[in-house]
C-alpha positions as CSV (number, residue, x, y, z in Angstrom):
1,M,-57.1,54.4,50.3
2,V,-54.2,56.4,51.6
3,L,-53.3,53.5,53.8
4,I,-53.2,51.1,51.0
5,R,-51.0,53.4,48.9
6,S,-48.6,53.9,51.7
7,L,-48.3,50.2,52.3
8,F,-47.6,49.6,48.5
9,V,-44.9,52.3,48.6
10,S,-43.3,50.8,51.7
11,L,-43.3,47.3,50.1
12,L,-41.7,48.7,46.9
13,V,-39.0,50.4,48.9
14,L,-38.3,47.2,50.8
15,L,-38.0,45.2,47.6
16,L,-35.6,47.7,46.2
17,I,-33.2,47.6,49.2
18,L,-33.3,43.8,49.6
19,P,-30.7,41.8,47.6
20,A,-32.2,40.0,44.5
21,Q,-32.0,36.2,44.7
22,A,-29.6,34.9,41.9
23,Q,-31.1,32.6,39.4
24,P,-29.2,29.3,38.9
25,A,-26.9,29.1,35.8
26,A,-28.1,26.8,33.0
27,D,-26.4,23.4,32.6
28,V,-24.4,24.0,29.5
29,A,-21.4,21.8,30.3
30,G,-20.3,19.5,27.4
31,A,-19.6,19.7,23.7
32,W,-21.4,22.1,21.3
33,T,-21.1,22.2,17.6
34,G,-22.3,24.8,15.0
35,Q,-21.3,27.6,12.7
36,I,-20.7,31.3,12.4
37,D,-22.7,32.7,9.5
38,T,-19.8,34.4,7.7
39,P,-20.4,35.5,4.1
40,G,-20.0,32.9,1.4
41,Q,-19.1,29.9,3.4
42,P,-20.2,29.4,7.1
43,L,-17.4,28.8,9.5
44,D,-17.7,25.5,11.4
45,I,-16.8,25.7,15.1
46,D,-16.8,23.3,18.0
47,V,-17.0,24.5,21.6
48,T,-16.5,22.6,24.9
49,L,-17.8,24.2,28.1
50,T,-16.7,23.1,31.6
51,E,-17.9,24.2,35.1
52,A,-15.1,24.5,37.7
53,D,-15.0,25.6,41.3
54,D,-13.9,29.0,40.3
55,G,-16.4,29.5,37.4
56,W,-16.8,28.4,33.8
57,R,-14.1,27.6,31.4
58,G,-14.1,26.6,27.7
59,T,-12.2,25.8,24.5
60,I,-13.0,26.3,20.9
61,D,-11.9,24.4,17.7
62,I,-12.1,26.1,14.2
63,P,-10.9,23.3,11.8
64,A,-10.8,25.6,8.7
65,Q,-8.3,27.8,10.5
66,N,-6.3,24.9,12.0
67,L,-7.3,26.1,15.5
68,S,-7.7,23.4,18.2
69,D,-8.3,23.6,21.9
70,F,-8.1,27.4,22.0
71,A,-8.8,28.6,25.6
72,L,-11.9,30.9,25.9
73,A,-11.9,33.9,28.2
74,G,-14.7,35.6,30.1
75,V,-17.0,32.6,30.0
76,T,-20.3,33.7,31.7
77,V,-23.3,31.5,32.0
78,T,-26.7,32.6,33.3
79,A,-30.1,30.9,33.3
80,D,-30.8,32.0,29.8
81,S,-27.5,33.1,28.2
82,V,-23.9,32.2,27.5
83,Q,-21.1,34.6,26.7
84,F,-17.4,34.1,26.0
85,R,-14.5,35.7,24.0
86,M,-11.2,34.8,22.4
87,D,-8.5,37.0,23.9
88,G,-5.2,37.3,21.9
89,V,-7.0,37.1,18.6
90,S,-7.2,40.2,16.4
91,G,-10.5,42.0,16.9
92,T,-11.2,40.0,20.1
93,P,-13.9,37.6,18.7
94,T,-16.9,37.7,21.2
95,F,-19.9,35.4,21.4
96,R,-23.1,36.6,23.1
97,G,-25.7,33.8,22.9
98,A,-29.1,33.2,24.3
99,L,-30.3,29.7,25.2
100,E,-33.1,28.3,23.0
101,D,-35.0,25.1,22.5
102,D,-35.0,24.1,26.2
103,G,-31.3,24.7,26.4
104,Q,-30.3,22.6,23.4
105,V,-29.2,25.7,21.3
106,I,-27.0,28.7,22.0
107,A,-27.5,31.4,19.3
108,G,-26.9,35.1,19.0
109,P,-24.5,37.8,17.7
110,F,-20.8,37.2,17.1
111,T,-18.6,40.3,16.9
112,Q,-15.0,40.8,15.8
113,G,-13.3,44.1,15.2
114,G,-16.6,46.0,14.9
115,T,-18.1,43.4,12.5
116,T,-21.1,41.4,13.6
117,F,-22.5,38.1,12.3
118,T,-24.8,35.5,13.9
119,F,-23.7,32.2,15.4
120,R,-25.6,29.0,16.3
121,L,-24.4,26.1,18.5
122,E,-26.3,22.8,19.2
123,R,-25.4,20.3,21.8
124,A,-23.1,17.9,20.0
125,E,-25.0,14.8,21.0
126,A,-28.3,16.2,19.7
127,A,-26.6,17.5,16.5
128,S,-25.0,14.1,16.0
129,D,-28.4,12.3,16.4
130,A,-30.0,14.7,14.0
131,Q,-27.2,14.3,11.5
132,A,-27.3,10.5,11.8
133,A,-31.0,10.5,11.1
134,T,-30.6,12.8,8.1
135,T,-27.7,10.6,6.7
136,R,-29.8,7.4,7.0
137,E,-32.6,9.0,5.2
138,A,-30.3,10.3,2.4
139,L,-29.0,6.7,1.8
140,G,-32.5,5.7,0.6
141,D,-32.7,2.1,-0.8
142,F,-28.9,1.6,-0.4
143,D,-29.3,-2.1,0.7
144,A,-31.2,-2.9,-2.5
145,F,-28.6,-1.0,-4.5
146,V,-25.7,-3.0,-2.9
147,T,-27.5,-6.3,-3.7
148,E,-28.1,-5.3,-7.3
149,A,-24.5,-4.1,-7.9
150,M,-23.1,-7.3,-6.4
151,T,-25.1,-9.3,-9.0
152,D,-24.0,-7.0,-11.8
153,W,-20.3,-7.5,-10.9
154,Q,-20.5,-11.1,-9.8
155,V,-19.3,-10.4,-6.3
156,P,-20.2,-13.3,-3.8
157,G,-20.0,-11.3,-0.6
158,A,-19.6,-7.8,0.8
159,A,-19.5,-6.0,4.1
160,V,-20.1,-2.3,4.5
161,V,-19.8,0.2,7.4
162,L,-20.6,3.9,7.1
163,V,-19.7,6.3,9.9
164,R,-20.6,9.9,10.4
165,G,-18.9,11.5,13.4
166,D,-19.3,9.0,16.2
167,S,-22.5,7.5,14.8
168,V,-22.5,4.2,12.9
169,I,-25.0,4.8,10.2
170,L,-24.8,1.5,8.5
171,R,-22.9,-1.7,9.3
172,D,-24.0,-4.9,7.6
173,G,-23.1,-7.9,5.6
174,Y,-24.4,-8.9,2.1
175,G,-24.2,-12.1,0.2
176,L,-22.1,-15.1,1.0
177,R,-18.6,-15.3,2.6
178,D,-18.6,-19.0,1.5
179,V,-20.5,-19.8,-1.7
180,E,-19.9,-23.5,-1.6
181,N,-21.3,-23.9,1.9
182,E,-23.8,-21.0,1.6
183,Q,-22.5,-19.1,4.6
184,P,-23.5,-15.5,4.8
185,V,-21.4,-12.4,5.4
186,T,-21.7,-10.8,8.8
187,S,-20.2,-7.8,10.5
188,Q,-17.7,-10.1,12.0
189,T,-16.6,-11.7,8.7
190,L,-12.8,-11.4,8.1
191,F,-11.7,-10.1,4.7
192,A,-8.2,-9.3,3.4
193,I,-7.9,-5.5,3.1
194,G,-4.8,-5.7,0.9
195,S,-3.1,-2.4,0.3
196,A,-5.4,-0.6,2.7
197,T,-2.8,-2.0,5.1
198,K,-0.4,0.8,3.9
199,A,-2.2,3.4,6.0
200,F,-1.7,1.3,9.1
201,T,2.0,1.1,8.4
202,A,2.2,4.9,7.8
203,T,0.3,5.5,11.1
204,T,2.5,3.1,13.0
205,L,5.5,5.3,11.9
206,G,3.4,8.3,12.9
207,T,3.3,7.0,16.5
208,L,7.0,6.5,16.4
209,H,7.4,10.1,15.3
210,D,5.2,11.1,18.2
211,D,7.5,9.2,20.6
212,G,10.7,10.7,19.2
213,L,11.9,7.5,17.8
214,L,11.6,8.6,14.1
215,D,12.2,11.8,12.3
216,W,10.2,12.1,9.1
217,D,13.1,13.7,7.3
218,T,16.1,11.7,8.6
219,P,17.5,9.3,5.9
220,V,16.4,5.7,6.3
221,V,20.0,4.5,6.1
222,D,20.7,6.4,9.4
223,Y,18.3,3.9,11.1
224,L,18.9,0.9,8.8
225,P,22.6,0.9,7.7
226,E,21.9,-2.2,5.5
227,F,19.4,-0.2,3.3
228,R,20.7,0.3,-0.2
229,L,19.1,1.1,-3.6
230,H,20.5,0.9,-7.1
231,D,20.9,4.7,-7.1
232,P,23.5,5.8,-4.5
233,F,21.9,9.2,-4.1
234,A,18.5,7.7,-3.3
235,S,20.3,5.3,-0.9
236,R,21.7,8.3,1.0
237,E,18.7,10.6,0.9
238,M,15.6,8.3,1.1
239,T,13.5,9.2,4.1
240,A,10.5,7.6,5.8
241,V,8.3,10.1,3.9
242,D,9.9,8.9,0.6
243,L,9.2,5.3,1.5
244,L,5.5,6.1,2.1
245,T,4.9,8.3,-0.9
246,H,6.0,6.0,-3.8
247,R,8.7,8.4,-5.1
248,S,11.7,6.1,-4.8
249,G,12.3,6.0,-8.5
250,L,11.6,2.3,-8.6
251,P,8.7,0.8,-10.7
252,R,6.7,-2.0,-9.0
253,H,9.1,-5.0,-9.4
254,D,6.2,-7.0,-7.9
255,L,7.2,-10.4,-9.3
256,L,10.2,-10.4,-6.9
257,W,7.9,-10.8,-3.9
258,Y,4.7,-12.2,-5.5
259,A,6.2,-15.3,-7.1
260,T,9.1,-16.0,-4.8
261,T,9.6,-17.5,-1.3
262,L,12.1,-14.8,-0.2
263,D,11.6,-13.3,3.3
264,R,11.8,-9.6,4.2
265,D,15.5,-9.6,5.0
266,E,16.3,-11.3,1.7
267,L,14.1,-8.9,-0.3
268,L,15.7,-5.9,1.5
269,A,19.1,-7.2,0.5
270,R,18.1,-7.3,-3.2
271,L,16.7,-3.8,-3.4
272,R,20.2,-2.5,-4.4
273,Y,20.0,-4.6,-7.6
274,L,16.6,-3.4,-8.8
275,E,16.8,-0.8,-11.5
276,P,14.8,2.5,-11.2
277,S,12.8,3.8,-14.1
278,E,12.6,7.4,-12.9
279,P,15.0,9.7,-10.9
280,F,14.6,9.7,-7.2
281,R,11.6,11.9,-6.1
282,A,10.8,12.7,-9.8
283,A,7.5,10.8,-10.1
284,F,4.9,8.7,-8.3
285,Q,5.4,5.0,-8.9
286,Y,3.4,2.6,-6.8
287,Q,5.9,0.5,-4.9
288,N,5.1,-2.3,-2.4
289,L,8.8,-3.1,-1.6
290,M,9.2,0.4,-0.1
291,Y,6.3,-0.2,2.3
292,M,7.9,-3.5,3.2
293,T,11.0,-1.5,4.1
294,A,8.9,0.9,6.1
295,G,7.7,-2.1,8.1
296,I,11.2,-3.3,8.7
297,L,12.1,0.2,9.9
298,A,9.1,0.1,12.3
299,G,10.3,-3.2,13.7
300,H,13.9,-2.0,14.0
301,L,13.0,1.2,15.9
302,T,10.8,-0.8,18.4
303,D,13.2,-3.8,18.7
304,T,10.4,-6.1,17.5
305,T,8.5,-6.7,14.3
306,W,6.1,-4.6,12.2
307,E,3.3,-6.9,13.2
308,A,4.1,-6.5,16.9
309,A,4.5,-2.8,16.7
310,T,1.3,-2.3,14.7
311,R,-0.7,-4.5,17.0
312,A,0.6,-2.8,20.2
313,R,0.3,0.8,18.9
314,L,-2.9,0.6,16.8
315,L,-4.9,-2.6,16.8
316,E,-5.0,-3.2,20.6
317,P,-5.8,0.5,21.5
318,L,-8.5,0.6,18.9
319,G,-10.0,-2.7,20.0
320,M,-9.3,-4.4,16.7
321,E,-8.9,-7.7,18.4
322,G,-10.3,-9.8,15.5
323,A,-7.7,-8.5,12.9
324,T,-4.9,-10.8,11.8
325,F,-1.7,-10.4,9.8
326,S,-1.6,-13.6,7.9
327,V,-4.0,-15.7,5.8
328,E,-2.9,-18.8,7.6
329,E,-4.3,-17.3,10.8
330,M,-7.3,-15.9,9.0
331,R,-8.4,-19.2,7.4
332,E,-8.6,-20.8,10.8
333,R,-11.3,-18.3,11.9
334,P,-14.9,-19.7,11.6
335,D,-16.2,-16.5,10.1
336,A,-13.4,-15.9,7.5
337,A,-14.5,-15.1,3.9
338,R,-13.2,-17.4,1.2
339,P,-11.4,-15.8,-1.8
340,Y,-12.9,-15.6,-5.3
341,G,-11.6,-14.5,-8.7
342,G,-12.7,-15.0,-12.2
343,G,-12.9,-11.6,-13.9
344,L,-15.7,-9.1,-13.9
345,D,-18.5,-11.3,-15.0
346,T,-17.6,-14.8,-13.6
347,T,-16.7,-16.2,-10.2
348,R,-14.4,-19.0,-9.2
349,L,-12.8,-20.0,-5.9
350,V,-9.1,-19.2,-5.7
351,D,-6.3,-19.9,-3.2
352,Y,-5.5,-17.6,-0.3
353,K,-2.3,-15.7,-1.1
354,P,0.3,-15.6,1.8
355,L,1.7,-12.1,2.1
356,D,4.0,-12.4,5.0
357,A,7.1,-11.2,3.3
358,I,5.4,-8.1,2.0
359,G,3.1,-7.8,5.0
360,P,3.5,-4.0,5.7
361,A,2.2,-3.3,2.2
362,G,-0.9,-5.4,2.4
363,S,-1.3,-8.4,4.8
364,I,-3.9,-7.2,7.3
365,N,-7.2,-9.1,7.4
366,A,-10.2,-7.5,9.3
367,S,-13.9,-7.3,9.7
368,I,-16.1,-4.1,9.4
369,E,-16.5,-4.3,13.2
370,D,-12.7,-3.9,13.4
371,M,-12.6,-1.2,10.7
372,T,-15.2,0.9,12.4
373,A,-12.7,1.9,15.0
374,W,-10.1,2.6,12.3
375,L,-12.5,5.0,10.6
376,R,-13.3,6.8,13.9
377,L,-9.5,7.3,14.4
378,Q,-9.3,9.1,11.1
379,L,-12.3,11.2,11.7
380,G,-11.4,11.9,15.3
381,E,-8.0,13.4,14.4
382,G,-6.1,10.6,16.1
383,T,-8.4,10.2,19.1
384,V,-11.1,7.6,19.8
385,D,-13.3,7.6,22.9
386,G,-11.1,10.2,24.5
387,R,-7.9,8.3,24.0
388,E,-5.2,9.7,21.8
389,I,-3.7,6.9,19.6
390,V,-1.7,9.2,17.3
391,T,-1.3,13.0,17.5
392,S,-3.4,15.1,15.3
393,S,-0.2,16.8,14.0
394,A,1.2,13.4,12.9
395,L,-2.1,12.5,11.3
396,D,-2.1,15.8,9.5
397,V,1.2,14.9,7.8
398,I,-0.2,11.4,6.9
399,H,-3.3,12.9,5.4
400,A,-1.6,15.7,3.5
401,P,-1.0,15.3,-0.2
402,Q,2.7,14.9,-0.9
403,V,3.0,13.9,-4.6
404,V,0.8,14.1,-7.7
405,V,-0.4,10.9,-9.3
406,S,-0.2,11.2,-13.1
407,G,-1.1,9.0,-16.0
408,R,-4.6,8.3,-14.7
409,R,-7.9,9.0,-16.4
410,P,-9.8,11.3,-14.0
411,L,-13.5,11.6,-13.3
412,A,-15.2,14.8,-14.0
413,E,-16.2,14.8,-10.3
414,A,-12.6,14.1,-9.2
415,P,-10.3,16.0,-11.6
416,Y,-6.9,15.0,-10.1
417,L,-5.3,12.6,-7.7
418,M,-2.6,13.0,-5.1
419,Y,-0.9,10.7,-2.6
420,G,-0.2,11.3,1.1
421,L,1.4,8.7,3.4
422,G,-0.5,5.5,2.8
423,W,-3.6,7.4,1.5
424,F,-4.7,8.7,-1.9
425,V,-6.0,12.3,-1.6
426,E,-8.4,13.7,-4.2
427,P,-11.2,16.3,-4.4
428,F,-14.6,14.8,-5.0
429,R,-17.2,17.3,-6.0
430,G,-15.1,20.0,-4.5
431,R,-14.6,18.2,-1.1
432,K,-11.5,16.6,0.2
433,M,-11.7,12.8,0.0
434,I,-9.0,10.5,1.4
435,H,-9.0,6.8,0.5
436,H,-7.0,3.7,-0.2
437,G,-8.1,0.5,-1.9
438,G,-6.8,-3.0,-1.6
439,N,-6.6,-5.8,-4.2
440,I,-5.1,-9.2,-3.6
441,D,-6.0,-12.7,-4.7
442,G,-9.7,-13.2,-4.0
443,F,-10.4,-9.8,-2.2
444,S,-11.1,-6.2,-3.0
445,A,-11.4,-3.5,-0.4
446,L,-11.7,0.3,0.0
447,V,-11.4,2.6,3.0
448,G,-12.4,6.2,2.4
449,F,-13.5,9.3,4.3
450,M,-14.2,13.0,4.0
451,P,-12.8,14.7,7.0
452,D,-14.6,18.0,6.5
453,E,-17.9,16.1,6.3
454,D,-17.1,13.9,9.2
455,L,-18.0,11.0,6.9
456,G,-16.2,7.6,6.4
457,M,-16.9,4.3,4.8
458,V,-15.3,0.8,4.5
459,V,-16.3,-1.7,1.8
460,L,-14.8,-5.3,2.0
461,T,-15.5,-7.9,-0.7
462,N,-14.3,-11.4,-1.5
463,K,-13.7,-10.9,-5.2
464,N,-10.4,-9.5,-6.5
465,G,-10.2,-6.8,-9.1
466,S,-13.8,-5.7,-8.5
467,P,-14.9,-2.0,-8.9
468,L,-17.8,-2.7,-6.5
469,P,-16.1,-1.0,-3.4
470,R,-15.6,2.2,-5.3
471,I,-19.1,2.1,-6.7
472,L,-20.6,1.7,-3.3
473,M,-18.5,4.4,-1.6
474,L,-19.1,7.0,-4.3
475,T,-22.8,6.2,-4.4
476,A,-23.1,6.5,-0.6
477,F,-21.1,9.8,-0.4
478,D,-23.0,11.2,-3.4
479,R,-26.4,10.4,-2.0
480,I,-25.5,11.9,1.4
481,L,-23.9,15.1,0.1
482,E,-25.6,15.7,-3.3
483,G,-29.1,14.2,-2.8
484,E,-31.0,14.3,-6.0
485,E,-27.9,15.2,-8.0
486,A,-26.3,11.9,-7.1
487,V,-24.7,9.9,-10.0
488,D,-25.7,6.3,-10.8
489,W,-22.1,5.1,-10.4
490,N,-23.0,1.5,-11.0
491,Q,-24.6,2.3,-14.3
492,R,-21.7,4.5,-15.4
493,L,-19.1,1.8,-14.7
494,L,-21.3,-0.9,-16.4
495,E,-21.4,1.3,-19.5
496,Q,-17.6,1.8,-19.4
497,R,-17.1,-2.0,-19.0
498,D,-19.4,-2.7,-22.0
499,A,-17.7,0.0,-24.1
500,A,-14.3,-1.5,-23.3
501,E,-15.5,-5.0,-24.2
502,A,-16.9,-3.7,-27.5
503,E,-13.6,-2.0,-28.4
504,D,-11.7,-5.3,-27.7
505,G,-13.9,-7.2,-30.0
506,D,-15.1,-10.8,-29.7
507,E,-11.8,-12.5,-30.7
508,P,-8.7,-12.2,-28.5
509,V,-5.6,-10.9,-30.4
510,A,-2.6,-13.2,-30.1
511,Q,0.4,-11.7,-28.5
512,D,2.3,-9.5,-31.0
513,D,1.2,-11.4,-34.0
514,A,2.0,-8.3,-36.1
515,T,5.7,-8.4,-35.1
516,R,6.2,-12.2,-35.4
517,V,8.6,-13.3,-38.1
518,E,7.1,-16.5,-39.6
519,D,9.0,-19.6,-40.6
520,T,12.0,-19.1,-38.3
521,T,13.7,-21.7,-36.1
522,P,15.8,-21.5,-32.9
523,S,19.5,-21.1,-33.6
524,H,20.4,-24.0,-31.3
525,P,19.0,-27.4,-30.5
526,L,16.5,-27.0,-27.6
527,A,18.8,-28.8,-25.2
528,D,21.3,-26.0,-25.6
529,Y,18.9,-23.5,-23.9
530,T,18.6,-25.5,-20.7
531,G,20.3,-24.4,-17.6
532,T,19.9,-21.8,-14.8
533,Y,20.0,-18.1,-15.6
534,E,20.3,-15.6,-12.7
535,D,19.9,-11.9,-12.0
536,P,21.3,-10.6,-8.6
537,G,18.0,-8.9,-7.8
538,Y,15.4,-11.3,-9.2
539,G,17.3,-14.6,-8.7
540,P,17.3,-17.7,-10.8
541,I,15.1,-18.8,-13.8
542,T,15.7,-22.5,-14.7
543,V,15.0,-23.8,-18.1
544,I,14.6,-27.6,-18.7
545,H,14.2,-29.7,-21.8
546,A,11.7,-32.5,-21.8
547,G,10.7,-34.3,-24.9
548,D,10.4,-31.7,-27.7
549,S,9.6,-28.7,-25.5
550,L,11.1,-26.3,-23.0
551,T,9.8,-25.4,-19.6
552,A,10.8,-22.4,-17.4
553,T,10.5,-22.2,-13.7
554,Y,10.9,-19.1,-11.4
555,Y,10.6,-20.0,-7.8
556,T,6.9,-20.8,-7.3
557,V,5.7,-20.3,-10.9
558,S,6.4,-22.3,-14.1
559,G,5.1,-22.8,-17.6
560,A,5.8,-24.1,-21.1
561,L,7.9,-22.1,-23.6
562,E,6.4,-21.8,-27.1
563,H,8.7,-20.8,-29.9
564,F,7.8,-17.3,-31.1
565,H,10.6,-16.5,-33.6
566,Y,14.4,-16.9,-33.8
567,D,15.6,-17.3,-30.2
568,T,12.5,-15.8,-28.6
569,F,9.9,-17.9,-26.8
570,V,6.6,-17.1,-25.1
571,L,6.2,-18.3,-21.5
572,T,2.6,-18.9,-20.4
573,V,2.2,-19.0,-16.6
574,P,-0.9,-20.7,-15.3
575,Q,-0.3,-19.6,-11.7
576,L,-0.5,-16.0,-12.9
577,D,-3.9,-16.2,-14.7
578,S,-2.1,-17.6,-17.8
579,M,0.0,-14.4,-18.1
580,E,2.2,-14.4,-21.2
581,V,5.8,-13.0,-21.2
582,K,8.5,-13.2,-23.9
583,L,11.9,-14.8,-23.1
584,T,14.7,-14.1,-25.5
585,F,18.0,-16.1,-25.4
586,H,21.3,-14.5,-26.4
587,T,24.6,-16.0,-27.4
588,N,28.2,-14.9,-26.8
589,A,31.0,-14.6,-29.4
590,E,31.7,-18.3,-29.2
591,G,28.1,-19.1,-30.0
592,D,27.1,-20.3,-26.5
593,V,23.7,-19.4,-25.1
594,D,24.8,-17.4,-22.1
595,R,22.0,-15.1,-21.1
596,L,18.2,-14.6,-21.1
597,A,16.3,-11.4,-21.4
598,V,12.8,-11.0,-19.8
599,P,10.6,-7.9,-19.9
600,L,9.4,-8.0,-16.3
601,E,8.9,-4.2,-16.0
602,M,7.3,-2.4,-18.9
603,S,9.0,0.9,-17.9
604,L,12.5,-0.8,-18.1
605,D,14.5,-2.6,-20.7
606,P,14.2,-6.4,-20.4
607,I,16.0,-7.7,-17.4
608,T,19.0,-9.8,-18.2
609,F,19.6,-13.1,-16.4
610,E,23.1,-14.5,-16.9
611,R,23.6,-18.2,-17.3
612,V,25.3,-19.8,-14.3
613,A,27.3,-23.0,-14.4
614,S,25.8,-26.2,-13.2
615,E,26.6,-27.2,-9.6
616,T,28.0,-30.5,-11.0
617,L,30.8,-28.4,-12.6
618,S,32.1,-27.7,-9.1
619,D,32.0,-31.3,-7.9
620,P,35.6,-32.4,-6.7
621,A,35.3,-35.7,-8.6
622,Y,34.5,-33.8,-11.8
623,L,37.3,-31.3,-11.3
624,E,40.0,-33.9,-10.6
625,Q,39.8,-34.9,-14.3
626,F,41.6,-31.7,-15.3
627,V,44.3,-31.6,-12.7
628,G,47.8,-32.1,-14.3
629,S,50.4,-30.5,-16.6
630,Y,50.0,-29.2,-20.1
631,A,52.7,-28.3,-22.6
632,L,52.4,-25.0,-24.5
633,R,55.3,-23.9,-26.7
634,G,58.0,-25.1,-24.4
635,Q,56.1,-23.9,-21.3
636,T,54.3,-26.0,-18.7
637,I,50.8,-24.9,-17.7
638,T,49.8,-26.5,-14.4
639,I,46.2,-27.1,-13.4
640,A,45.7,-27.8,-9.7
641,L,42.8,-28.2,-7.3
642,E,42.7,-25.7,-4.5
643,G,40.6,-26.9,-1.6
644,T,37.8,-29.2,-2.8
645,A,36.0,-27.1,-5.4
646,T,38.3,-24.6,-7.1
647,L,40.6,-25.1,-10.1
648,T,43.7,-22.9,-10.5
649,M,46.0,-22.4,-13.4
650,A,49.7,-21.6,-13.1
651,V,51.7,-20.2,-16.0
652,P,55.5,-19.6,-15.6
653,G,56.2,-15.9,-14.9
654,Q,52.6,-15.1,-14.2
655,P,50.3,-15.0,-11.1
656,T,48.2,-18.0,-10.4
657,Y,44.8,-17.7,-12.0
658,T,41.4,-19.0,-10.7
659,L,39.2,-21.0,-13.1
660,A,35.5,-20.5,-12.6
661,P,33.1,-23.1,-14.1
662,Y,31.5,-21.8,-17.3
663,K,30.1,-24.9,-19.1
664,E,30.9,-28.6,-19.4
665,D,34.7,-28.9,-19.7
666,G,35.0,-25.1,-19.9
667,F,36.1,-22.5,-17.4
668,E,36.5,-18.7,-17.3
669,V,39.7,-17.1,-16.1
670,E,38.4,-14.9,-13.3
671,Q,41.2,-12.4,-13.3
672,L,41.3,-11.9,-17.1
673,S,38.1,-10.7,-18.9
674,G,37.5,-12.5,-22.2
675,F,39.9,-15.4,-21.4
676,R,38.6,-19.0,-21.2
677,V,40.1,-22.4,-20.8
678,L,38.5,-25.4,-22.6
679,F,39.4,-29.0,-22.2
680,E,39.2,-31.5,-25.0
681,R,38.6,-35.3,-24.6
682,E,39.4,-38.3,-26.6
683,D,37.7,-41.6,-25.7
684,G,36.3,-39.8,-22.6
685,Q,39.8,-38.8,-21.4
686,V,41.0,-35.2,-21.1
687,V,43.9,-34.9,-23.5
688,R,44.2,-31.2,-24.4
689,L,43.8,-27.7,-22.9
690,L,42.6,-24.8,-25.2
691,S,43.5,-21.3,-24.0
692,V,40.9,-19.1,-25.6
693,Q,42.2,-15.5,-25.7
694,P,41.0,-12.3,-27.5
695,N,43.9,-12.7,-29.9
696,G,43.4,-16.4,-30.7
697,T,43.1,-19.9,-29.3
698,F,46.2,-21.8,-28.2
699,A,46.3,-25.6,-27.7
700,A,48.4,-27.2,-24.9
701,E,48.8,-31.0,-24.9
702,R,48.5,-32.9,-21.7
703,M,51.8,-34.4,-20.6
704,E,51.9,-38.2,-20.7
705,D,52.5,-38.6,-16.9
706,D,49.2,-36.8,-16.3
707,A,47.2,-38.3,-19.1
708,E,46.5,-41.7,-17.4
């Protein structure tokens, strides 16, 4: 017995003096995500741990505190625990965690300045998988909901992608991309995304800011000397941020690009003639031409085009190889969606709308496969698959609200709306939601995401003016975040539509019947209204007389003029969904019809188009008829032809005047406001000159030698 006890003691002593064998450290390398259970609202954190030759290292992100890649100190890893701290932060935050669930969880006390909470981290991959499964479950019968809503709103086809973190929760096509040939929508089907393009343009400029090629606050004119607006102050001070936030002071002026064949440079040159309706930076007013200008700026700074810069800086790095910038290229793709219109309860095929001139504001076409990468870029703070496309700091500027959007009826769940750079920003049920829609002929789209929820969605449809994209996005977000409290958004909007239709009544109301003065006639024969009327910004409107009616043409659109009252006519434009607009003709003191007023912007007075002389009035053969000498009170007035297309008038003792064509046999004296020269004929021959002056009209007879 003594021997055994002695042996035991000896063995115990031996164990005490021999070094203990170290247990291997747990494999905790990689990304971890979780929370600190702070009072009220848990604090989200992301931790990355890395094993190096000299030990463990790590970084921490705390999004709510704008903390990113903060280096951890004292990282210690054992077989069953992980510890680290944040040196340099008040109270030295320290984490002491134990490994749980077979090494998939790190949990334990978090201390800072003597205060202790608990924290819990899960391996990011496992957390992502669990989150994806929970998200899919929350969507419920979403496929059936999509199909039902498409029927309610008469939408032929839709494509939807829903992303949470790096997980694609849903990516599918519904309905038909081509009704006539019964071709289904797939995840590869190309749709026009319309104004959702604006976020691409803003992000392209963001990459230029990253590269030092653009400063957000430097005036645009410093980069583009030819840039001018109607307001000189706005011309001097407009920055890239102003371009991208719709605060230029200009209303939409959309007809200038939508109905014309002008290219970007021509549109840029006309900006200086477009009247603002608000002071510079005073209000949000949606403005496509400013985004066109932003695209021109991007092309200028990269010595290329907006398309080339956007493809090189965004589309190619993101793998969006299927995306296009023009409908001409899109329509050649075998999986392109065809465009449909027809209102909320009917469907009809419409033409593709070329948007090349205004491209940076809305010309991108893409599939949900392409747009998945675009969502991941937004949720990944500018980085996708470890590759930084745009810095998080630039993206923060792009996503931040810059201006309040007023004049909109808010939802109870989204009480106000703001605008960043190419994105609308609004709270939805108390959470930050960033989104932008797109509507162009035959297509409606919506891109939206909730950065704090790591949740994003794209809905593409081939029906313009449809609320379906918003219905689907709000429904998906609501189901995922609110569960049983989710609103039936489809039913709510259907009820709003039915209520609006009931208010309108069954019979359409004719335009301004209440203001129409009955039994009036035009002040001139219809032929007197014909001619070309021009505004330096909008260009020409041509009025022609055929039979017993007038027709007006503006670039690519035209329509008949129906007499309304006095000298006001109503123009109906079939190419613009039979839009009606009033044209009012005005006369000068001599009774000539000399201008045309058209209300093209509701926030502005009607735009005045001045009548321009016919080109035939500058024909040399026509002008030769007036060349000669005319006797006026003992003086000789000499009319001569300078060059081949300009008449001049010489009066003794006065400078030589230039005569500008005004109307048939009539000219304006360019150097003298209110002075005109008219020529009278007898038997087809010019026999007399009438000098029309503010103080009277004076006749000068043609001298005999010149009358032949």
